[in-house]
N, CA, C, O and the ligand as a Tripos MOL2 file, in Angstrom:
@<TRIPOS>MOLECULE
protein
  261   259    66     0     0
PROTEIN
NO_CHARGES

@<TRIPOS>ATOM
      1 N         -20.7280   23.7300    4.2130 N.3       1 MET1
      2 CA        -19.4360   23.5170    4.8850 C.3       1 MET1
      3 C         -18.9980   22.0700    4.7460 C.2       1 MET1
      4 O         -19.8250   21.1670    4.6210 O.2       1 MET1
      5 N         -17.7440   21.8700    4.7700 N.am      2 ALA2
      6 CA        -17.2190   20.5270    4.6120 C.3       2 ALA2
      7 C         -17.3940   19.7320    5.8880 C.2       2 ALA2
      8 O         -17.3440   20.2660    6.9960 O.2       2 ALA2
      9 N         -17.5940   18.4770    5.7040 N.am      3 LYS3
     10 CA        -17.7120   17.5830    6.8330 C.3       3 LYS3
     11 C         -16.3160   17.2210    7.3180 C.2       3 LYS3
     12 O         -15.4000   16.9970    6.5270 O.2       3 LYS3
     13 N         -16.1790   17.1700    8.6300 N.am      4 ILE4
     14 CA        -14.8890   16.8330    9.2000 C.3       4 ILE4
     15 C         -14.9280   15.3940    9.7080 C.2       4 ILE4
     16 O         -15.8000   15.0280   10.4950 O.2       4 ILE4
     17 N         -14.0070   14.6120    9.2640 N.am      5 VAL5
     18 CA        -13.9290   13.2330    9.7180 C.3       5 VAL5
     19 C         -12.5620   13.0090   10.3540 C.2       5 VAL5
     20 O         -11.6270   13.7820   10.1470 O.2       5 VAL5
     21 N         -12.4710   11.9460   11.1220 N.am      6 ALA6
     22 CA        -11.1880   11.6150   11.7280 C.3       6 ALA6
     23 C         -10.3750   10.7610   10.7710 C.2       6 ALA6
     24 O         -10.8670    9.7790   10.2150 O.2       6 ALA6
     25 N          -9.1430   11.1470   10.5930 N.am      7 CYS7
     26 CA         -8.2470   10.3830    9.7360 C.3       7 CYS7
     27 C          -8.0880    8.9660   10.3130 C.2       7 CYS7
     28 O          -7.7110    8.8130   11.4750 O.2       7 CYS7
     29 N          -8.3660    7.9590    9.5280 N.am      8 PRO8
     30 CA         -8.2850    6.5860   10.0320 C.3       8 PRO8
     31 C          -6.8620    6.1900   10.4360 C.2       8 PRO8
     32 O          -6.6710    5.2270   11.1790 O.2       8 PRO8
     33 N          -5.9030    6.9060    9.9650 N.am      9 ASN9
     34 CA         -4.5250    6.5410   10.2740 C.3       9 ASN9
     35 C          -4.0020    7.2240   11.5240 C.2       9 ASN9
     36 O          -3.4660    6.5710   12.4190 O.2       9 ASN9
     37 N          -4.1580    8.5330   11.5840 N.am     10 CYS10
     38 CA         -3.5620    9.2460   12.7100 C.3      10 CYS10
     39 C          -4.6010    9.9070   13.6040 C.2      10 CYS10
     40 O          -4.2670   10.4130   14.6760 O.2      10 CYS10
     41 N          -5.8500    9.9070   13.1750 N.am     11 GLY11
     42 CA         -6.9010   10.4450   14.0140 C.3      11 GLY11
     43 C          -7.0750   11.9420   13.9290 C.2      11 GLY11
     44 O          -7.9240   12.5120   14.6140 O.2      11 GLY11
     45 N          -6.2990   12.5690   13.1160 N.am     12 ALA12
     46 CA         -6.4140   14.0100   12.9840 C.3      12 ALA12
     47 C          -7.6870   14.3750   12.2230 C.2      12 ALA12
     48 O          -8.2390   13.5620   11.4820 O.2      12 ALA12
     49 N          -8.1260   15.5750   12.4150 N.am     13 SER13
     50 CA         -9.3080   16.0280   11.7030 C.3      13 SER13
     51 C          -8.9920   16.1660   10.2240 C.2      13 SER13
     52 O          -8.0030   16.7810    9.8250 O.2      13 SER13
     53 N          -9.8560   15.5800    9.4390 N.am     14 SER14
     54 CA         -9.6520   15.6080    8.0120 C.3      14 SER14
     55 C         -10.9100   16.1080    7.3460 C.2      14 SER14
     56 O         -12.0200   15.7370    7.7260 O.2      14 SER14
     57 N         -10.7340   16.9370    6.3680 N.am     15 GLU15
     58 CA        -11.8900   17.5160    5.7120 C.3      15 GLU15
     59 C         -12.4000   16.5840    4.6300 C.2      15 GLU15
     60 O         -11.6720   16.2280    3.7040 O.2      15 GLU15
     61 N         -13.6410   16.1990    4.7550 N.am     16 TRP16
     62 CA        -14.2460   15.3370    3.7370 C.3      16 TRP16
     63 C         -14.8620   16.2360    2.6740 C.2      16 TRP16
     64 O         -16.0090   16.6710    2.7840 O.2      16 TRP16
     65 N         -14.0940   16.4910    1.6760 N.am     17 SER17
     66 CA        -14.5830   17.3520    0.6120 C.3      17 SER17
     67 C         -13.8450   16.9950   -0.6680 C.2      17 SER17
     68 O         -12.7890   16.3630   -0.6280 O.2      17 SER17
     69 N         -14.3890   17.3900   -1.7770 N.am     18 PRO18
     70 CA        -13.7150   17.0990   -3.0440 C.3      18 PRO18
     71 C         -12.3070   17.6860   -3.1040 C.2      18 PRO18
     72 O         -11.4670   17.2280   -3.8770 O.2      18 PRO18
     73 N         -12.0640   18.6810   -2.2990 N.am     19 ALA19
     74 CA        -10.7400   19.2840   -2.2970 C.3      19 ALA19
     75 C          -9.7150   18.3880   -1.6210 C.2      19 ALA19
     76 O          -8.5150   18.4870   -1.8740 O.2      19 ALA19
     77 N         -10.2050   17.5260   -0.7710 N.am     20 ASN20
     78 CA         -9.2900   16.6220   -0.0810 C.3      20 ASN20
     79 C          -9.2250   15.2980   -0.8440 C.2      20 ASN20
     80 O         -10.0990   14.4390   -0.7250 O.2      20 ASN20
     81 N          -8.1890   15.1720   -1.6070 N.am     21 ARG21
     82 CA         -8.0870   13.9910   -2.4600 C.3      21 ARG21
     83 C          -7.8210   12.7360   -1.6500 C.2      21 ARG21
     84 O          -8.0090   11.6210   -2.1380 O.2      21 ARG21
     85 N          -7.3870   12.9160   -0.4190 N.am     22 PHE22
     86 CA         -6.9520   11.7660    0.3670 C.3      22 PHE22
     87 C          -7.9930   11.3490    1.3850 C.2      22 PHE22
     88 O          -7.7370   10.5010    2.2400 O.2      22 PHE22
     89 N          -9.1540   11.9430    1.2890 N.am     23 ARG23
     90 CA        -10.1890   11.5980    2.2440 C.3      23 ARG23
     91 C         -10.4470   10.0890    2.2450 C.2      23 ARG23
     92 O         -10.3490    9.4730    1.1830 O.2      23 ARG23
     93 N         -10.7600    9.4830    3.3400 N.am     24 PRO24
     94 CA        -10.9510   10.1510    4.6380 C.3      24 PRO24
     95 C          -9.6500   10.4420    5.3640 C.2      24 PRO24
     96 O          -9.6770   10.8120    6.5370 O.2      24 PRO24
     97 N          -8.5350   10.2880    4.7150 N.am     25 PHE25
     98 CA         -7.2650   10.5520    5.3700 C.3      25 PHE25
     99 C          -6.9630   12.0340    5.3300 C.2      25 PHE25
    100 O          -7.5430   12.7840    4.5450 O.2      25 PHE25
    101 N          -6.0470   12.4430    6.1910 N.am     26 CYS26
    102 CA         -5.7510   13.8620    6.2700 C.3      26 CYS26
    103 C          -4.6720   14.2510    5.2770 C.2      26 CYS26
    104 O          -4.5150   15.4270    4.9490 O.2      26 CYS26
    105 N          -3.9400   13.2750    4.8060 N.am     27 SER27
    106 CA         -2.8470   13.6040    3.9070 C.3      27 SER27
    107 C          -2.4950   12.3970    3.0630 C.2      27 SER27
    108 O          -2.9260   11.2760    3.3310 O.2      27 SER27
    109 N          -1.7120   12.6490    2.0520 N.am     28 GLU28
    110 CA         -1.2820   11.5520    1.2000 C.3      28 GLU28
    111 C          -0.4560   10.5550    1.9860 C.2      28 GLU28
    112 O          -0.5400    9.3450    1.7710 O.2      28 GLU28
    113 N           0.3350   11.0760    2.8900 N.am     29 ARG29
    114 CA          1.1970   10.1960    3.6760 C.3      29 ARG29
    115 C           0.3760    9.1920    4.4890 C.2      29 ARG29
    116 O           0.6780    7.9990    4.5240 O.2      29 ARG29
    117 N          -0.6700    9.7100    5.1420 N.am     30 CYS30
    118 CA         -1.5090    8.8170    5.9400 C.3      30 CYS30
    119 C          -2.1990    7.8010    5.0400 C.2      30 CYS30
    120 O          -2.3540    6.6370    5.4100 O.2      30 CYS30
    121 N          -2.5980    8.2320    3.8980 N.am     31 LYS31
    122 CA         -3.2670    7.3180    2.9900 C.3      31 LYS31
    123 C          -2.3190    6.2050    2.5720 C.2      31 LYS31
    124 O          -2.6890    5.0300    2.5850 O.2      31 LYS31
    125 N          -1.1250    6.5640    2.2090 N.am     32 MET32
    126 CA         -0.1750    5.5560    1.7690 C.3      32 MET32
    127 C           0.2260    4.6440    2.9160 C.2      32 MET32
    128 O           0.4000    3.4400    2.7300 O.2      32 MET32
    129 N           0.3680    5.2120    4.0840 N.am     33 THR33
    130 CA          0.7170    4.3950    5.2460 C.3      33 THR33
    131 C          -0.3470    3.3630    5.5130 C.2      33 THR33
    132 O          -0.0530    2.1980    5.7790 O.2      33 THR33
    133 N          -1.5830    3.7990    5.4400 N.am     34 ASP34
    134 CA         -2.6730    2.8840    5.7240 C.3      34 ASP34
    135 C          -2.7670    1.8070    4.6560 C.2      34 ASP34
    136 O          -2.9960    0.6380    4.9650 O.2      34 ASP34
    137 N          -2.5950    2.1880    3.4400 N.am     35 LEU35
    138 CA         -2.6500    1.2050    2.3630 C.3      35 LEU35
    139 C          -1.5120    0.2070    2.5050 C.2      35 LEU35
    140 O          -1.6760   -0.9820    2.2320 O.2      35 LEU35
    141 N          -0.3660    0.6990    2.9330 N.am     36 GLY36
    142 CA          0.7590   -0.2010    3.1190 C.3      36 GLY36
    143 C           0.4940   -1.2100    4.2090 C.2      36 GLY36
    144 O           0.7890   -2.3950    4.0500 O.2      36 GLY36
    145 N          -0.0620   -0.7500    5.3160 N.am     37 ALA37
    146 CA         -0.3730   -1.6450    6.4160 C.3      37 ALA37
    147 C          -1.4260   -2.6510    5.9920 C.2      37 ALA37
    148 O          -1.3780   -3.8240    6.3620 O.2      37 ALA37
    149 N          -2.3550   -2.1800    5.2270 N.am     38 TRP38
    150 CA         -3.4120   -3.0600    4.7550 C.3      38 TRP38
    151 C          -2.8310   -4.1460    3.8670 C.2      38 TRP38
    152 O          -3.2120   -5.3130    3.9560 O.2      38 TRP38
    153 N          -1.9260   -3.7550    3.0310 N.am     39 ALA39
    154 CA         -1.3720   -4.7070    2.0710 C.3      39 ALA39
    155 C          -0.4790   -5.7250    2.7580 C.2      39 ALA39
    156 O          -0.4560   -6.8920    2.3680 O.2      39 ALA39
    157 N           0.2530   -5.2980    3.7730 N.am     40 THR40
    158 CA          1.2290   -6.2050    4.3560 C.3      40 THR40
    159 C           0.6680   -6.9790    5.5350 C.2      40 THR40
    160 O           1.0450   -8.1310    5.7470 O.2      40 THR40
    161 N          -0.2130   -6.3780    6.3000 N.am     41 GLU41
    162 CA         -0.6710   -7.0380    7.5130 C.3      41 GLU41
    163 C          -2.0330   -7.7070    7.3770 C.2      41 GLU41
    164 O          -2.1880   -8.9080    7.5990 O.2      41 GLU41
    165 N          -2.9880   -6.9110    7.0140 N.am     42 ARG42
    166 CA         -4.3460   -7.4310    7.0900 C.3      42 ARG42
    167 C          -4.7170   -8.2540    5.8700 C.2      42 ARG42
    168 O          -5.6400   -9.0670    5.9080 O.2      42 ARG42
    169 N          -4.0030   -8.0380    4.8180 N.am     43 TYR43
    170 CA         -4.3980   -8.7000    3.5890 C.3      43 TYR43
    171 C          -3.2470   -9.5510    3.1020 C.2      43 TYR43
    172 O          -2.5080   -9.1770    2.1910 O.2      43 TYR43
    173 N          -3.1150  -10.6930    3.7250 N.am     44 ARG44
    174 CA         -2.0170  -11.5710    3.3370 C.3      44 ARG44
    175 C          -2.4460  -12.4420    2.1650 C.2      44 ARG44
    176 O          -3.3040  -13.3190    2.2660 O.2      44 ARG44
    177 N          -1.8230  -12.1560    1.1000 N.am     45 VAL45
    178 CA         -2.1100  -12.9660   -0.0800 C.3      45 VAL45
    179 C          -1.1030  -14.0980   -0.1780 C.2      45 VAL45
    180 O           0.0770  -13.9020    0.1120 O.2      45 VAL45
    181 N          -1.5380  -15.2470   -0.5710 N.am     46 PRO46
    182 CA         -0.5680  -16.3030   -0.8720 C.3      46 PRO46
    183 C           0.3130  -15.8680   -2.0360 C.2      46 PRO46
    184 O          -0.0950  -15.0830   -2.8920 O.2      46 PRO46
    185 N           1.4840  -16.3800   -2.0400 N.am     47 VAL47
    186 CA          2.4240  -15.9590   -3.0660 C.3      47 VAL47
    187 C           1.8430  -16.2220   -4.4530 C.2      47 VAL47
    188 O           1.2100  -17.2430   -4.7200 O.2      47 VAL47
    189 N           2.0850  -15.2870   -5.2780 N.am     48 VAL48
    190 CA          1.4730  -15.3510   -6.5970 C.3      48 VAL48
    191 C           1.8920  -16.5860   -7.3770 C.2      48 VAL48
    192 O           2.9410  -17.1860   -7.1420 O.2      48 VAL48
    193 N           1.0500  -16.9230   -8.2850 N.am     49 GLU49
    194 CA          1.2630  -18.1850   -8.9730 C.3      49 GLU49
    195 C           1.9490  -18.0270  -10.3290 C.2      49 GLU49
    196 O           1.7870  -18.8500  -11.2290 O.2      49 GLU49
    197 N           2.7070  -16.9600  -10.4450 N.am     50 SER50
    198 CA          3.2800  -16.7040  -11.7620 C.3      50 SER50
    199 C           4.8040  -16.7150  -11.7410 C.2      50 SER50
    200 O           5.4470  -16.1290  -12.6110 O.2      50 SER50
    201 N           5.3760  -17.3790  -10.7500 N.am     51 ASP51
    202 CA          6.8360  -17.3790  -10.6800 C.3      51 ASP51
    203 C           7.4040  -18.7100  -11.1750 C.2      51 ASP51
    204 O           8.4900  -19.1330  -10.7780 O.2      51 ASP51
    205 N           6.6650  -19.3290  -12.0190 N.am     52 GLU52
    206 CA          7.0580  -20.6700  -12.4240 C.3      52 GLU52
    207 C           8.1940  -20.6510  -13.4320 C.2      52 GLU52
    208 O           9.1930  -21.3520  -13.2710 O.2      52 GLU52
    209 N           8.0370  -19.8650  -14.4420 N.am     53 SER53
    210 CA          9.0220  -19.9070  -15.5190 C.3      53 SER53
    211 C           9.9210  -18.6830  -15.5160 C.2      53 SER53
    212 O          10.5880  -18.3850  -16.5070 O.2      53 SER53
    213 N           9.9320  -17.9780  -14.3910 N.am     54 GLU54
    214 CA         10.7050  -16.7490  -14.3790 C.3      54 GLU54
    215 C          12.0390  -16.9010  -13.6760 C.2      54 GLU54
    216 O          12.9400  -16.0840  -13.8650 O.2      54 GLU54
    217 N          12.1700  -17.9250  -12.8770 N.am     55 LEU55
    218 CA         13.3950  -18.0720  -12.1170 C.3      55 LEU55
    219 C          14.2930  -19.1450  -12.7070 C.2      55 LEU55
    220 O          14.0020  -20.3370  -12.5990 O.2      55 LEU55
    221 N          15.3470  -18.7360  -13.3090 N.am     56 PRO56
    222 CA         16.2900  -19.7040  -13.8740 C.3      56 PRO56
    223 C          17.2580  -20.1850  -12.8030 C.2      56 PRO56
    224 O          18.4510  -19.8840  -12.8530 O.2      56 PRO56
    225 N          16.7440  -20.9260  -11.8420 N.am     57 ASP57
    226 CA         17.6170  -21.3090  -10.7340 C.3      57 ASP57
    227 C          18.2580  -22.6720  -10.9530 C.2      57 ASP57
    228 O          19.0250  -23.1510  -10.1190 O.2      57 ASP57
    229 N          17.9460  -23.2660  -12.0440 N.am     58 GLU58
    230 CA         18.6960  -24.4560  -12.3880 C.3      58 GLU58
    231 C          19.4820  -24.1680  -13.6640 C.2      58 GLU58
    232 O          19.0490  -23.4040  -14.5260 O.2      58 GLU58
    233 N          20.6280  -24.7900  -13.7570 N.am     59 GLY59
    234 CA         21.4420  -24.5000  -14.9370 C.3      59 GLY59
    235 C          22.7930  -23.9650  -14.5080 C.2      59 GLY59
    236 O          23.2520  -24.1910  -13.3890 O.2      59 GLY59
    237 N          23.4020  -23.2650  -15.4130 N.am     60 ASP60
    238 CA         24.7810  -22.8830  -15.1740 C.3      60 ASP60
    239 C          24.9170  -21.7000  -14.2380 C.2      60 ASP60
    240 O          24.1550  -20.7360  -14.3070 O.2      60 ASP60
    241 N          25.8860  -21.7910  -13.3790 N.am     61 ASN61
    242 CA         26.1870  -20.6810  -12.4960 C.3      61 ASN61
    243 C          27.4220  -19.9480  -12.9970 C.2      61 ASN61
    244 O          28.4070  -19.7980  -12.2750 O.2      61 ASN61
    245 N          27.3560  -19.5150  -14.1880 N.am     62 VAL62
    246 CA         28.4990  -18.8590  -14.7760 C.3      62 VAL62
    247 C          28.5000  -17.3850  -14.3800 C.2      62 VAL62
    248 O          27.6450  -16.6030  -14.7950 O.2      62 VAL62
    249 N          29.4610  -17.0480  -13.5890 N.am     63 LEU63
    250 CA         29.5660  -15.6550  -13.2040 C.3      63 LEU63
    251 C          30.6840  -14.9840  -13.9790 C.2      63 LEU63
    252 O          31.7890  -15.5170  -14.0670 O.2      63 LEU63
    253 N          30.4140  -13.8640  -14.5170 N.am     64 PRO64
    254 CA         31.4790  -13.1130  -15.2050 C.3      64 PRO64
    255 C          32.5110  -12.6510  -14.1930 C.2      64 PRO64
    256 O          32.2150  -11.8620  -13.2960 O.2      64 PRO64
    257 N          33.6980  -13.1440  -14.3470 N.am     65 ASN65
    258 CA         34.6870  -12.8550  -13.3170 C.3      65 ASN65
    259 C          35.9090  -12.1700  -13.8890 C.2      65 ASN65
    260 O          36.8430  -11.8550  -13.1500 O.2      65 ASN65
    261 ZN         -3.6830   11.4270    9.1560 Zn       66 ZN66
@<TRIPOS>BOND
     1     1     2 1
     2     2     3 1
     3     3     4 2
     4     3     5 am
     5     5     6 1
     6     6     7 1
     7     7     8 2
     8     7     9 am
     9     9    10 1
    10    10    11 1
    11    11    12 2
    12    11    13 am
    13    13    14 1
    14    14    15 1
    15    15    16 2
    16    15    17 am
    17    17    18 1
    18    18    19 1
    19    19    20 2
    20    19    21 am
    21    21    22 1
    22    22    23 1
    23    23    24 2
    24    23    25 am
    25    25    26 1
    26    26    27 1
    27    27    28 2
    28    27    29 am
    29    29    30 1
    30    30    31 1
    31    31    32 2
    32    31    33 am
    33    33    34 1
    34    34    35 1
    35    35    36 2
    36    35    37 am
    37    37    38 1
    38    38    39 1
    39    39    40 2
    40    39    41 am
    41    41    42 1
    42    42    43 1
    43    43    44 2
    44    43    45 am
    45    45    46 1
    46    46    47 1
    47    47    48 2
    48    47    49 am
    49    49    50 1
    50    50    51 1
    51    51    52 2
    52    51    53 am
    53    53    54 1
    54    54    55 1
    55    55    56 2
    56    55    57 am
    57    57    58 1
    58    58    59 1
    59    59    60 2
    60    59    61 am
    61    61    62 1
    62    62    63 1
    63    63    64 2
    64    63    65 am
    65    65    66 1
    66    66    67 1
    67    67    68 2
    68    67    69 am
    69    69    70 1
    70    70    71 1
    71    71    72 2
    72    71    73 am
    73    73    74 1
    74    74    75 1
    75    75    76 2
    76    75    77 am
    77    77    78 1
    78    78    79 1
    79    79    80 2
    80    79    81 am
    81    81    82 1
    82    82    83 1
    83    83    84 2
    84    83    85 am
    85    85    86 1
    86    86    87 1
    87    87    88 2
    88    87    89 am
    89    89    90 1
    90    90    91 1
    91    91    92 2
    92    91    93 am
    93    93    94 1
    94    94    95 1
    95    95    96 2
    96    95    97 am
    97    97    98 1
    98    98    99 1
    99    99   100 2
   100    99   101 am
   101   101   102 1
   102   102   103 1
   103   103   104 2
   104   103   105 am
   105   105   106 1
   106   106   107 1
   107   107   108 2
   108   107   109 am
   109   109   110 1
   110   110   111 1
   111   111   112 2
   112   111   113 am
   113   113   114 1
   114   114   115 1
   115   115   116 2
   116   115   117 am
   117   117   118 1
   118   118   119 1
   119   119   120 2
   120   119   121 am
   121   121   122 1
   122   122   123 1
   123   123   124 2
   124   123   125 am
   125   125   126 1
   126   126   127 1
   127   127   128 2
   128   127   129 am
   129   129   130 1
   130   130   131 1
   131   131   132 2
   132   131   133 am
   133   133   134 1
   134   134   135 1
   135   135   136 2
   136   135   137 am
   137   137   138 1
   138   138   139 1
   139   139   140 2
   140   139   141 am
   141   141   142 1
   142   142   143 1
   143   143   144 2
   144   143   145 am
   145   145   146 1
   146   146   147 1
   147   147   148 2
   148   147   149 am
   149   149   150 1
   150   150   151 1
   151   151   152 2
   152   151   153 am
   153   153   154 1
   154   154   155 1
   155   155   156 2
   156   155   157 am
   157   157   158 1
   158   158   159 1
   159   159   160 2
   160   159   161 am
   161   161   162 1
   162   162   163 1
   163   163   164 2
   164   163   165 am
   165   165   166 1
   166   166   167 1
   167   167   168 2
   168   167   169 am
   169   169   170 1
   170   170   171 1
   171   171   172 2
   172   171   173 am
   173   173   174 1
   174   174   175 1
   175   175   176 2
   176   175   177 am
   177   177   178 1
   178   178   179 1
   179   179   180 2
   180   179   181 am
   181   181   182 1
   182   182   183 1
   183   183   184 2
   184   183   185 am
   185   185   186 1
   186   186   187 1
   187   187   188 2
   188   187   189 am
   189   189   190 1
   190   190   191 1
   191   191   192 2
   192   191   193 am
   193   193   194 1
   194   194   195 1
   195   195   196 2
   196   195   197 am
   197   197   198 1
   198   198   199 1
   199   199   200 2
   200   199   201 am
   201   201   202 1
   202   202   203 1
   203   203   204 2
   204   203   205 am
   205   205   206 1
   206   206   207 1
   207   207   208 2
   208   207   209 am
   209   209   210 1
   210   210   211 1
   211   211   212 2
   212   211   213 am
   213   213   214 1
   214   214   215 1
   215   215   216 2
   216   215   217 am
   217   217   218 1
   218   218   219 1
   219   219   220 2
   220   219   221 am
   221   221   222 1
   222   222   223 1
   223   223   224 2
   224   223   225 am
   225   225   226 1
   226   226   227 1
   227   227   228 2
   228   227   229 am
   229   229   230 1
   230   230   231 1
   231   231   232 2
   232   231   233 am
   233   233   234 1
   234   234   235 1
   235   235   236 2
   236   235   237 am
   237   237   238 1
   238   238   239 1
   239   239   240 2
   240   239   241 am
   241   241   242 1
   242   242   243 1
   243   243   244 2
   244   243   245 am
   245   245   246 1
   246   246   247 1
   247   247   248 2
   248   247   249 am
   249   249   250 1
   250   250   251 1
   251   251   252 2
   252   251   253 am
   253   253   254 1
   254   254   255 1
   255   255   256 2
   256   255   257 am
   257   257   258 1
   258   258   259 1
   259   259   260 2
@<TRIPOS>SUBSTRUCTURE
     1 MET1         2 RESIDUE 1 A MET
     2 ALA2         6 RESIDUE 1 A ALA
     3 LYS3        10 RESIDUE 1 A LYS
     4 ILE4        14 RESIDUE 1 A ILE
     5 VAL5        18 RESIDUE 1 A VAL
     6 ALA6        22 RESIDUE 1 A ALA
     7 CYS7        26 RESIDUE 1 A CYS
     8 PRO8        30 RESIDUE 1 A PRO
     9 ASN9        34 RESIDUE 1 A ASN
    10 CYS10       38 RESIDUE 1 A CYS
    11 GLY11       42 RESIDUE 1 A GLY
    12 ALA12       46 RESIDUE 1 A ALA
    13 SER13       50 RESIDUE 1 A SER
    14 SER14       54 RESIDUE 1 A SER
    15 GLU15       58 RESIDUE 1 A GLU
    16 TRP16       62 RESIDUE 1 A TRP
    17 SER17       66 RESIDUE 1 A SER
    18 PRO18       70 RESIDUE 1 A PRO
    19 ALA19       74 RESIDUE 1 A ALA
    20 ASN20       78 RESIDUE 1 A ASN
    21 ARG21       82 RESIDUE 1 A ARG
    22 PHE22       86 RESIDUE 1 A PHE
    23 ARG23       90 RESIDUE 1 A ARG
    24 PRO24       94 RESIDUE 1 A PRO
    25 PHE25       98 RESIDUE 1 A PHE
    26 CYS26      102 RESIDUE 1 A CYS
    27 SER27      106 RESIDUE 1 A SER
    28 GLU28      110 RESIDUE 1 A GLU
    29 ARG29      114 RESIDUE 1 A ARG
    30 CYS30      118 RESIDUE 1 A CYS
    31 LYS31      122 RESIDUE 1 A LYS
    32 MET32      126 RESIDUE 1 A MET
    33 THR33      130 RESIDUE 1 A THR
    34 ASP34      134 RESIDUE 1 A ASP
    35 LEU35      138 RESIDUE 1 A LEU
    36 GLY36      142 RESIDUE 1 A GLY
    37 ALA37      146 RESIDUE 1 A ALA
    38 TRP38      150 RESIDUE 1 A TRP
    39 ALA39      154 RESIDUE 1 A ALA
    40 THR40      158 RESIDUE 1 A THR
    41 GLU41      162 RESIDUE 1 A GLU
    42 ARG42      166 RESIDUE 1 A ARG
    43 TYR43      170 RESIDUE 1 A TYR
    44 ARG44      174 RESIDUE 1 A ARG
    45 VAL45      178 RESIDUE 1 A VAL
    46 PRO46      182 RESIDUE 1 A PRO
    47 VAL47      186 RESIDUE 1 A VAL
    48 VAL48      190 RESIDUE 1 A VAL
    49 GLU49      194 RESIDUE 1 A GLU
    50 SER50      198 RESIDUE 1 A SER
    51 ASP51      202 RESIDUE 1 A ASP
    52 GLU52      206 RESIDUE 1 A GLU
    53 SER53      210 RESIDUE 1 A SER
    54 GLU54      214 RESIDUE 1 A GLU
    55 LEU55      218 RESIDUE 1 A LEU
    56 PRO56      222 RESIDUE 1 A PRO
    57 ASP57      226 RESIDUE 1 A ASP
    58 GLU58      230 RESIDUE 1 A GLU
    59 GLY59      234 RESIDUE 1 A GLY
    60 ASP60      238 RESIDUE 1 A ASP
    61 ASN61      242 RESIDUE 1 A ASN
    62 VAL62      246 RESIDUE 1 A VAL
    63 LEU63      250 RESIDUE 1 A LEU
    64 PRO64      254 RESIDUE 1 A PRO
    65 ASN65      258 RESIDUE 1 A ASN
    66 ZN66       261 GROUP 0 **** ****
């Protein structure tokens, strides 16, 4: 029988089995929600270091009008 675990996101019973692709979460939604919270809240990364030559913020402000 499959082991039942509590979904870390909503606390609902979730089946820990190969059939449950989102384990230990109960659903894809809970998995994505948790990953989102993890990415934005608990795991604050300093701004990436690759925005040096990508922003053309100096130079002409020619707008097609
Ligand atoms: Zn859930």
